[in-house]
C-alpha positions as a LaTeX table, in Angstrom:
\begin{tabular}{lrrr}
\hline
Residue & $x$ (\AA) & $y$ (\AA) & $z$ (\AA) \\
\hline
Met1 & $-23.74$ & $-54.53$ & $-28.97$ \\
Lys2 & $-21.96$ & $-52.51$ & $-31.63$ \\
Thr3 & $-18.65$ & $-50.89$ & $-30.72$ \\
Asp4 & $-17.83$ & $-47.28$ & $-31.64$ \\
Arg5 & $-15.59$ & $-48.67$ & $-34.38$ \\
Glu6 & $-18.61$ & $-50.35$ & $-35.95$ \\
Thr7 & $-21.05$ & $-47.49$ & $-35.29$ \\
Phe8 & $-19.24$ & $-44.27$ & $-36.21$ \\
Ala9 & $-17.57$ & $-43.32$ & $-39.46$ \\
Ile10 & $-15.98$ & $-40.26$ & $-37.83$ \\
Glu11 & $-15.30$ & $-39.73$ & $-34.15$ \\
Thr12 & $-13.32$ & $-36.93$ & $-32.51$ \\
Ser13 & $-12.60$ & $-36.14$ & $-28.88$ \\
Gly14 & $-11.14$ & $-32.82$ & $-27.76$ \\
Leu15 & $-9.75$ & $-32.22$ & $-31.25$ \\
Thr16 & $-7.85$ & $-28.91$ & $-31.24$ \\
Lys17 & $-5.77$ & $-26.97$ & $-33.73$ \\
Lys18 & $-3.89$ & $-23.83$ & $-32.71$ \\
Phe19 & $-2.39$ & $-21.36$ & $-35.15$ \\
Arg20 & 0.04 & $-19.30$ & $-33.09$ \\
Arg21 & $-2.04$ & $-18.52$ & $-30.00$ \\
Ala22 & $-5.51$ & $-18.73$ & $-31.53$ \\
Asp23 & $-7.65$ & $-21.89$ & $-31.67$ \\
Ala24 & $-8.89$ & $-22.53$ & $-35.20$ \\
Val25 & $-10.64$ & $-25.63$ & $-33.80$ \\
His26 & $-11.25$ & $-25.90$ & $-30.07$ \\
Glu27 & $-11.81$ & $-29.23$ & $-28.27$ \\
Leu28 & $-14.17$ & $-30.52$ & $-30.95$ \\
Ser29 & $-15.97$ & $-33.74$ & $-30.06$ \\
Leu30 & $-18.40$ & $-35.17$ & $-32.62$ \\
Lys31 & $-19.64$ & $-38.52$ & $-33.85$ \\
Ala32 & $-20.88$ & $-39.11$ & $-37.40$ \\
Pro33 & $-22.79$ & $-42.42$ & $-37.59$ \\
Lys34 & $-22.06$ & $-44.87$ & $-40.36$ \\
Gly35 & $-24.64$ & $-44.66$ & $-43.14$ \\
Ser36 & $-25.58$ & $-41.07$ & $-42.30$ \\
Val37 & $-25.51$ & $-37.97$ & $-44.46$ \\
Tyr38 & $-23.80$ & $-35.61$ & $-42.03$ \\
Ala39 & $-23.76$ & $-31.88$ & $-42.82$ \\
Phe40 & $-20.95$ & $-29.97$ & $-41.11$ \\
Leu41 & $-22.15$ & $-26.37$ & $-41.01$ \\
Gly42 & $-20.46$ & $-23.12$ & $-40.11$ \\
Arg43 & $-19.80$ & $-19.63$ & $-41.33$ \\
Asn44 & $-16.75$ & $-18.97$ & $-43.47$ \\
Gly45 & $-13.68$ & $-19.33$ & $-41.25$ \\
Ala46 & $-15.51$ & $-21.30$ & $-38.55$ \\
Gly47 & $-13.04$ & $-24.22$ & $-38.70$ \\
Lys48 & $-14.72$ & $-26.64$ & $-41.12$ \\
Thr49 & $-11.81$ & $-27.11$ & $-43.54$ \\
Thr50 & $-9.26$ & $-27.21$ & $-40.71$ \\
Thr51 & $-11.24$ & $-30.05$ & $-39.10$ \\
Ile52 & $-11.46$ & $-32.02$ & $-42.34$ \\
Arg53 & $-7.75$ & $-31.59$ & $-43.04$ \\
Met54 & $-6.95$ & $-32.99$ & $-39.59$ \\
Leu55 & $-9.27$ & $-35.95$ & $-40.19$ \\
Leu56 & $-7.31$ & $-36.80$ & $-43.34$ \\
Asp57 & $-3.89$ & $-36.12$ & $-41.74$ \\
Leu58 & $-3.28$ & $-33.26$ & $-44.16$ \\
Leu59 & $-2.76$ & $-31.00$ & $-41.13$ \\
Asp60 & $-1.24$ & $-31.87$ & $-37.76$ \\
Arg61 & $-3.55$ & $-31.60$ & $-34.78$ \\
Thr62 & $-2.39$ & $-29.72$ & $-31.71$ \\
Ser63 & $-4.17$ & $-32.02$ & $-29.27$ \\
Gly64 & $-7.10$ & $-34.41$ & $-28.96$ \\
Asp65 & $-8.01$ & $-37.60$ & $-30.80$ \\
Ala66 & $-9.64$ & $-38.30$ & $-34.13$ \\
Lys67 & $-10.73$ & $-41.55$ & $-35.75$ \\
Val68 & $-12.04$ & $-42.25$ & $-39.23$ \\
Leu69 & $-13.65$ & $-45.65$ & $-39.85$ \\
Gly70 & $-12.35$ & $-46.67$ & $-36.41$ \\
Met71 & $-8.72$ & $-45.88$ & $-37.34$ \\
Asp72 & $-6.46$ & $-43.26$ & $-35.82$ \\
Cys73 & $-6.11$ & $-40.38$ & $-38.28$ \\
Arg74 & $-2.40$ & $-40.00$ & $-37.70$ \\
Arg75 & $-1.12$ & $-43.55$ & $-37.25$ \\
Glu76 & $-3.31$ & $-45.14$ & $-39.94$ \\
Ala77 & $-3.54$ & $-42.25$ & $-42.39$ \\
Leu78 & $-2.53$ & $-44.27$ & $-45.48$ \\
Glu79 & $-5.19$ & $-46.94$ & $-44.91$ \\
Ile80 & $-7.79$ & $-44.22$ & $-44.32$ \\
Lys81 & $-6.91$ & $-42.61$ & $-47.65$ \\
Arg82 & $-7.45$ & $-45.95$ & $-49.39$ \\
Arg83 & $-10.95$ & $-46.23$ & $-47.98$ \\
Val84 & $-12.16$ & $-42.62$ & $-48.03$ \\
Gly85 & $-13.18$ & $-40.50$ & $-51.02$ \\
Tyr86 & $-12.36$ & $-36.81$ & $-50.70$ \\
Val87 & $-13.40$ & $-33.78$ & $-52.75$ \\
Ala88 & $-11.85$ & $-30.49$ & $-51.61$ \\
Glu89 & $-13.04$ & $-26.99$ & $-52.38$ \\
Gly90 & $-11.20$ & $-25.68$ & $-55.41$ \\
Cys91 & $-9.59$ & $-29.06$ & $-56.11$ \\
Arg92 & $-7.42$ & $-28.84$ & $-59.26$ \\
Met93 & $-6.96$ & $-31.55$ & $-61.89$ \\
Tyr94 & $-4.53$ & $-31.86$ & $-64.80$ \\
Asp95 & $-6.50$ & $-29.71$ & $-67.20$ \\
Trp96 & $-4.62$ & $-30.97$ & $-70.26$ \\
Met97 & $-6.01$ & $-34.48$ & $-69.69$ \\
Arg98 & $-9.22$ & $-35.74$ & $-71.20$ \\
Val99 & $-11.96$ & $-37.11$ & $-68.93$ \\
Asp100 & $-11.19$ & $-40.74$ & $-69.86$ \\
Glu101 & $-7.47$ & $-40.15$ & $-69.33$ \\
Ile102 & $-7.82$ & $-38.87$ & $-65.79$ \\
Ile103 & $-10.19$ & $-41.74$ & $-64.97$ \\
Trp104 & $-7.49$ & $-44.16$ & $-66.20$ \\
Phe105 & $-4.81$ & $-42.23$ & $-64.28$ \\
Cys106 & $-6.68$ & $-42.30$ & $-60.95$ \\
Lys107 & $-7.65$ & $-45.95$ & $-61.35$ \\
Gly108 & $-4.04$ & $-46.99$ & $-60.71$ \\
Phe109 & $-4.12$ & $-45.66$ & $-57.13$ \\
Tyr110 & $-7.01$ & $-47.86$ & $-55.94$ \\
Pro111 & $-7.03$ & $-51.67$ & $-55.99$ \\
Ser112 & $-10.79$ & $-51.60$ & $-55.42$ \\
Trp113 & $-11.49$ & $-49.43$ & $-58.50$ \\
Asp114 & $-14.63$ & $-50.63$ & $-60.29$ \\
Asp115 & $-14.48$ & $-50.04$ & $-64.06$ \\
Ser116 & $-18.12$ & $-50.93$ & $-64.54$ \\
Phe117 & $-19.23$ & $-48.55$ & $-61.78$ \\
Ala118 & $-17.00$ & $-45.78$ & $-63.16$ \\
Ser119 & $-18.59$ & $-46.23$ & $-66.58$ \\
Asp120 & $-22.06$ & $-46.10$ & $-65.04$ \\
Leu121 & $-21.17$ & $-42.94$ & $-63.10$ \\
Lys122 & $-19.81$ & $-41.30$ & $-66.25$ \\
His123 & $-23.13$ & $-41.92$ & $-67.97$ \\
Arg124 & $-25.29$ & $-40.85$ & $-65.02$ \\
Leu125 & $-23.23$ & $-37.72$ & $-64.42$ \\
Asp126 & $-23.34$ & $-36.86$ & $-68.13$ \\
Leu127 & $-19.57$ & $-36.73$ & $-68.67$ \\
Asp128 & $-18.01$ & $-36.77$ & $-72.13$ \\
Gly129 & $-14.88$ & $-38.96$ & $-72.03$ \\
Glu130 & $-13.27$ & $-37.13$ & $-74.95$ \\
Lys131 & $-13.56$ & $-33.65$ & $-73.47$ \\
Lys132 & $-10.45$ & $-32.02$ & $-72.02$ \\
Ile133 & $-10.76$ & $-30.97$ & $-68.39$ \\
Ala134 & $-9.83$ & $-27.39$ & $-69.36$ \\
Glu135 & $-12.97$ & $-27.29$ & $-71.52$ \\
Leu136 & $-15.33$ & $-28.34$ & $-68.72$ \\
Ser137 & $-17.51$ & $-25.93$ & $-66.75$ \\
Arg138 & $-17.02$ & $-25.77$ & $-62.97$ \\
Gly139 & $-20.19$ & $-27.78$ & $-62.46$ \\
Thr140 & $-19.01$ & $-30.52$ & $-64.84$ \\
Gln141 & $-15.60$ & $-30.58$ & $-63.16$ \\
Ala142 & $-17.37$ & $-31.04$ & $-59.81$ \\
Arg143 & $-19.24$ & $-34.04$ & $-61.25$ \\
Leu144 & $-15.97$ & $-35.49$ & $-62.56$ \\
Leu145 & $-14.38$ & $-35.14$ & $-59.11$ \\
Leu146 & $-17.36$ & $-36.97$ & $-57.67$ \\
Leu147 & $-16.80$ & $-39.87$ & $-60.10$ \\
Leu148 & $-13.10$ & $-40.05$ & $-59.20$ \\
Ser149 & $-13.90$ & $-40.07$ & $-55.48$ \\
Met150 & $-16.62$ & $-42.74$ & $-55.75$ \\
Ala151 & $-15.48$ & $-45.25$ & $-58.39$ \\
Phe152 & $-13.41$ & $-47.27$ & $-55.89$ \\
His153 & $-16.43$ & $-47.70$ & $-53.57$ \\
Pro154 & $-15.19$ & $-45.65$ & $-50.58$ \\
Glu155 & $-16.74$ & $-46.45$ & $-47.23$ \\
Leu156 & $-16.88$ & $-42.73$ & $-46.48$ \\
Leu157 & $-17.11$ & $-39.72$ & $-48.79$ \\
Ile158 & $-15.86$ & $-36.39$ & $-47.43$ \\
Leu159 & $-16.85$ & $-33.28$ & $-49.35$ \\
Asp160 & $-15.44$ & $-29.88$ & $-48.36$ \\
Glu161 & $-17.67$ & $-27.10$ & $-49.72$ \\
Pro162 & $-18.25$ & $-29.18$ & $-52.88$ \\
Thr163 & $-20.64$ & $-26.68$ & $-54.49$ \\
Ala164 & $-18.68$ & $-23.47$ & $-53.82$ \\
Gly165 & $-18.78$ & $-21.19$ & $-56.84$ \\
Leu166 & $-21.53$ & $-23.10$ & $-58.65$ \\
Asp167 & $-24.85$ & $-21.53$ & $-59.61$ \\
Val168 & $-28.04$ & $-22.36$ & $-57.74$ \\
Val169 & $-29.41$ & $-24.96$ & $-60.20$ \\
Val170 & $-26.07$ & $-26.76$ & $-60.57$ \\
Arg171 & $-25.57$ & $-26.80$ & $-56.78$ \\
Arg172 & $-28.99$ & $-28.33$ & $-56.19$ \\
Asn173 & $-28.58$ & $-30.98$ & $-58.89$ \\
Phe174 & $-25.09$ & $-31.82$ & $-57.67$ \\
Leu175 & $-26.05$ & $-32.30$ & $-54.02$ \\
Glu176 & $-29.17$ & $-34.31$ & $-54.80$ \\
Gly177 & $-27.20$ & $-36.44$ & $-57.27$ \\
Val178 & $-24.53$ & $-37.16$ & $-54.67$ \\
Ile179 & $-27.03$ & $-38.27$ & $-52.07$ \\
Glu180 & $-28.98$ & $-40.43$ & $-54.52$ \\
Leu181 & $-25.83$ & $-42.24$ & $-55.63$ \\
Leu182 & $-24.46$ & $-42.68$ & $-52.12$ \\
Ser183 & $-27.74$ & $-43.86$ & $-50.61$ \\
Glu184 & $-27.85$ & $-46.61$ & $-53.21$ \\
Glu185 & $-24.40$ & $-47.69$ & $-52.06$ \\
Gly186 & $-25.22$ & $-47.37$ & $-48.35$ \\
Arg187 & $-22.16$ & $-45.15$ & $-47.85$ \\
Thr188 & $-21.56$ & $-42.41$ & $-45.32$ \\
Val189 & $-21.34$ & $-38.81$ & $-46.52$ \\
Phe190 & $-19.70$ & $-36.06$ & $-44.46$ \\
Phe191 & $-19.85$ & $-32.67$ & $-46.15$ \\
Ser192 & $-19.09$ & $-29.15$ & $-45.05$ \\
Ser193 & $-21.06$ & $-26.13$ & $-46.20$ \\
His194 & $-22.01$ & $-22.58$ & $-45.28$ \\
Leu195 & $-24.99$ & $-22.70$ & $-47.67$ \\
Val196 & $-27.43$ & $-23.91$ & $-45.05$ \\
His197 & $-30.62$ & $-23.65$ & $-47.08$ \\
Glu198 & $-29.32$ & $-26.33$ & $-49.48$ \\
Val199 & $-28.45$ & $-28.83$ & $-46.76$ \\
Glu200 & $-31.86$ & $-29.48$ & $-45.25$ \\
Arg201 & $-33.14$ & $-31.49$ & $-48.23$ \\
Val202 & $-30.30$ & $-34.00$ & $-48.23$ \\
Ala203 & $-28.82$ & $-34.39$ & $-44.72$ \\
Asp204 & $-30.16$ & $-36.38$ & $-41.78$ \\
Trp205 & $-27.46$ & $-35.42$ & $-39.25$ \\
Val206 & $-25.93$ & $-32.00$ & $-38.64$ \\
Gly207 & $-23.00$ & $-30.52$ & $-36.77$ \\
Ile208 & $-22.73$ & $-26.76$ & $-36.28$ \\
Ile209 & $-19.31$ & $-25.24$ & $-35.65$ \\
His210 & $-18.92$ & $-21.61$ & $-34.61$ \\
Lys211 & $-15.57$ & $-19.89$ & $-34.09$ \\
Gly212 & $-13.88$ & $-23.27$ & $-33.80$ \\
Ser213 & $-16.27$ & $-24.77$ & $-31.25$ \\
Leu214 & $-18.97$ & $-27.35$ & $-31.89$ \\
Ile215 & $-22.28$ & $-26.00$ & $-30.61$ \\
Phe216 & $-24.53$ & $-28.85$ & $-31.79$ \\
Ser217 & $-24.16$ & $-32.36$ & $-33.19$ \\
Gly218 & $-27.07$ & $-34.71$ & $-33.74$ \\
Pro219 & $-30.00$ & $-35.61$ & $-35.99$ \\
Ile220 & $-31.59$ & $-32.64$ & $-37.77$ \\
Asp221 & $-35.00$ & $-33.56$ & $-36.32$ \\
Glu222 & $-33.52$ & $-33.35$ & $-32.81$ \\
Leu223 & $-32.19$ & $-29.85$ & $-33.52$ \\
Lys224 & $-35.57$ & $-28.76$ & $-34.88$ \\
Asn225 & $-37.28$ & $-30.07$ & $-31.75$ \\
Gln226 & $-34.88$ & $-28.07$ & $-29.58$ \\
Val227 & $-35.08$ & $-24.66$ & $-31.29$ \\
Lys228 & $-38.53$ & $-23.09$ & $-31.65$ \\
Leu229 & $-40.13$ & $-19.73$ & $-32.35$ \\
Leu230 & $-42.78$ & $-18.61$ & $-29.86$ \\
Tyr231 & $-45.33$ & $-15.92$ & $-30.70$ \\
Leu232 & $-46.46$ & $-14.41$ & $-27.40$ \\
Thr233 & $-49.43$ & $-12.06$ & $-26.94$ \\
Tyr234 & $-49.66$ & $-9.71$ & $-23.95$ \\
Asp235 & $-51.98$ & $-6.96$ & $-22.73$ \\
Ser236 & $-48.77$ & $-5.18$ & $-21.77$ \\
Leu237 & $-45.34$ & $-6.41$ & $-22.84$ \\
Pro238 & $-43.04$ & $-7.35$ & $-19.93$ \\
Ala239 & $-39.86$ & $-5.30$ & $-19.49$ \\
Ser240 & $-37.69$ & $-8.39$ & $-19.90$ \\
Phe241 & $-37.95$ & $-11.94$ & $-21.24$ \\
Ser242 & $-34.71$ & $-13.11$ & $-19.62$ \\
Ser243 & $-36.53$ & $-15.56$ & $-17.34$ \\
Ile244 & $-37.47$ & $-17.71$ & $-20.37$ \\
Pro245 & $-34.84$ & $-20.48$ & $-20.52$ \\
Gly246 & $-32.59$ & $-20.81$ & $-23.57$ \\
Ile247 & $-33.62$ & $-17.52$ & $-25.10$ \\
Leu248 & $-31.76$ & $-16.65$ & $-28.32$ \\
Lys249 & $-33.63$ & $-13.70$ & $-29.80$ \\
Val250 & $-36.59$ & $-11.40$ & $-29.07$ \\
Asp251 & $-38.51$ & $-9.21$ & $-31.52$ \\
Arg252 & $-41.21$ & $-6.94$ & $-30.04$ \\
Asn253 & $-44.18$ & $-5.38$ & $-31.80$ \\
Arg254 & $-46.74$ & $-3.55$ & $-29.65$ \\
Arg255 & $-48.56$ & $-6.29$ & $-27.73$ \\
Gln256 & $-46.73$ & $-9.21$ & $-29.32$ \\
Ala257 & $-43.26$ & $-10.69$ & $-29.06$ \\
Ala258 & $-41.52$ & $-13.25$ & $-31.26$ \\
Val259 & $-39.11$ & $-15.21$ & $-29.07$ \\
Thr260 & $-36.62$ & $-17.76$ & $-30.42$ \\
Val261 & $-35.51$ & $-20.30$ & $-27.81$ \\
Arg262 & $-33.11$ & $-23.20$ & $-27.54$ \\
Asp263 & $-33.82$ & $-26.36$ & $-25.48$ \\
Phe264 & $-37.58$ & $-25.89$ & $-25.89$ \\
Ser265 & $-39.87$ & $-27.78$ & $-23.50$ \\
Glu266 & $-43.21$ & $-27.37$ & $-21.75$ \\
Ala267 & $-41.34$ & $-25.39$ & $-19.11$ \\
Thr268 & $-40.66$ & $-22.77$ & $-21.78$ \\
Val269 & $-44.37$ & $-22.28$ & $-22.40$ \\
Lys270 & $-45.07$ & $-22.26$ & $-18.67$ \\
Thr271 & $-42.53$ & $-19.49$ & $-18.06$ \\
Ala272 & $-43.96$ & $-17.42$ & $-20.92$ \\
Arg273 & $-47.44$ & $-17.67$ & $-19.38$ \\
Glu274 & $-46.05$ & $-16.73$ & $-15.97$ \\
Leu275 & $-44.87$ & $-13.48$ & $-17.59$ \\
Gly276 & $-48.52$ & $-12.75$ & $-18.36$ \\
Ala277 & $-48.83$ & $-14.06$ & $-21.91$ \\
Ser278 & $-52.49$ & $-14.46$ & $-22.88$ \\
Gly279 & $-51.60$ & $-16.37$ & $-26.03$ \\
Val280 & $-48.69$ & $-18.67$ & $-26.87$ \\
Thr281 & $-48.13$ & $-20.14$ & $-30.34$ \\
Val282 & $-45.19$ & $-22.47$ & $-30.96$ \\
Asn283 & $-43.74$ & $-22.53$ & $-34.48$ \\
Asp284 & $-41.17$ & $-24.75$ & $-36.16$ \\
Leu285 & $-38.12$ & $-23.16$ & $-37.81$ \\
Ser286 & $-36.20$ & $-24.09$ & $-40.93$ \\
Leu287 & $-32.61$ & $-25.27$ & $-40.55$ \\
Glu288 & $-31.41$ & $-21.97$ & $-41.98$ \\
Asp289 & $-33.44$ & $-19.95$ & $-39.45$ \\
Ile290 & $-32.04$ & $-22.10$ & $-36.64$ \\
Phe291 & $-28.50$ & $-21.65$ & $-37.93$ \\
Val292 & $-28.87$ & $-17.86$ & $-38.03$ \\
Ala293 & $-30.36$ & $-17.83$ & $-34.53$ \\
Leu294 & $-27.43$ & $-19.84$ & $-33.17$ \\
Val295 & $-24.47$ & $-18.24$ & $-34.94$ \\
Gly296 & $-25.71$ & $-15.01$ & $-36.51$ \\
Gln297 & $-26.44$ & $-13.87$ & $-40.02$ \\
Glu298 & $-24.33$ & $-15.48$ & $-42.75$ \\
Glu299 & $-22.00$ & $-13.50$ & $-44.96$ \\
Gly300 & $-23.27$ & $-12.90$ & $-48.47$ \\
\hline
\end{tabular}
């Protein structure tokens, strides 16, 4: 039987960070399986970056435990940094360097750096080694950061809002390129985002954080099986739908109601019929629709 150390790339228990009296992250407990593409979703300010910074010991935790690759984030932080690739939102590089120069510069920090793989990545990511970083577009700089974070074969790649500020086409190409490269390597990817509609194509696991608290963590298919949209038809709409378990949202229109529920089961349909529904249709929801139902409409 595999131990947690062998099974999970990231594992937290009761992880909490307080700023003054407020909890930026509150008793967060999640497990990201090794080999997964785990999307860490939340609105701006939900606690995503704070969590990642604690995982990498860039920010002290107030309480709780956190492990990365089976190692304690505080006591074994240096070894974690050797084995984890990290791309932060708005990460800055020495813009006077050329692409080949910063590749050479970063190589010295990692004994496991693979020159051949770095060269292959440079070709696949369409990077010009002679170009100065200051001359690169934001999308090209994001691809360069990806090369620098992958060329030493990290066991885990952590990306914090890696596509922030990029246009739609560049964001899509970047995310799909990351997943293609990492799946070939069999690595684990943990990435935060508030752009939910772009996550569904590439992730297989998802965690949703809202106001510092984790409200779901598991496979995306499991989440989709839990949250459903019911179209209910009535001769006369009931005064209340509160008896339907796990209700998230109700929209009424004459003799019909659209009801979004969490923890869907046959009991949900049974309760709807007990309220007098003559017709019940169960519909699947996209990840973005589920996210909005759980945490509210996104900004922007």
